[in-house]
matplotlib code that plots the C-alpha trace (Angstrom):
import matplotlib.pyplot as plt

x = [0.0, 1.1, 1.7, 2.2, 3.6, 3.4, 5.9, 5.3, 7.2, 8.4, 7.1, 7.6, 5.9, 7.4, 6.0, 6.6, 5.2, 4.6, 3.6, 1.8, -2.0, -3.8, -5.0, -1.4, -0.1, -3.0, -2.1, 1.6, 0.7, -1.8, 0.8, 3.3, 0.9, -0.6, 2.7, 4.8, 7.2, 8.8, 6.9, 8.8, 7.7, 9.5, 9.0, 8.6, 12.4, 13.3, 14.3, 13.4, 11.7, 11.7, 9.8, 9.4, 5.8, 5.5, 6.6, 3.8, 1.4, -0.6, -0.4, -2.4, -2.8, -3.7, -6.1, -4.8, -5.0, -2.7, -1.0, -2.0, 0.8, 0.6, -1.9, -5.4, -8.9, -10.5]
y = [0.0, 3.5, 5.9, 9.6, 11.7, 15.4, 17.2, 20.7, 23.5, 21.1, 21.5, 17.8, 14.8, 11.5, 8.6, 5.0, 1.6, -0.6, -4.3, -3.4, -3.3, 0.0, -0.6, -1.2, 1.9, 4.0, 2.8, 3.6, 7.1, 7.7, 6.7, 9.0, 12.0, 11.4, 10.6, 13.1, 10.4, 9.7, 8.0, 4.9, 3.0, 0.4, 0.4, -2.7, -2.7, -2.8, 0.9, 2.6, 6.0, 8.1, 11.4, 13.3, 13.1, 16.8, 17.6, 15.6, 17.6, 14.7, 11.0, 9.6, 5.8, 4.3, 1.5, -2.0, -3.0, -5.3, -3.4, -4.2, -4.9, -5.0, -3.8, -4.9, -3.7, -1.8]
z = [0.0, -0.6, 2.3, 1.9, 4.8, 4.9, 7.1, 8.4, 6.7, 4.0, 0.4, -0.6, 0.8, 1.7, -0.4, 0.4, -0.3, 2.7, 3.2, 6.5, 6.6, 7.0, 10.6, 11.9, 10.1, 11.5, 15.0, 14.6, 13.3, 16.1, 18.7, 17.2, 17.3, 20.7, 22.5, 20.5, 19.7, 16.3, 13.5, 12.3, 9.2, 7.1, 3.3, 1.2, 0.5, 4.2, 4.6, 7.8, 7.6, 10.8, 11.1, 14.4, 15.6, 16.4, 12.8, 11.1, 8.9, 7.6, 6.8, 3.8, 3.9, 0.5, -0.2, 0.0, -3.6, -5.7, -8.5, -12.0, -14.5, -18.2, -20.8, -20.0, -20.6, -17.8]

ax = plt.figure().add_subplot(projection="3d")
ax.plot(x, y, z, "-o")
ax.set_aspect("equal")
plt.show()
């Protein structure tokens, strides 16, 4: 699933693909915001993304959908 993270006072957003489900990501984001701790997420390649919780502007959690590959009819 695609996750977009907006950071305060930064023009670009952080975009990553994750293998985690939407509920677990939402819980991690909620904990980072309420406790003021850092947001730690791993992408699908194993990289760790860390954002300070107090710097979060928004987090957009994409729908869990398998990517389509190739040329098919819609």
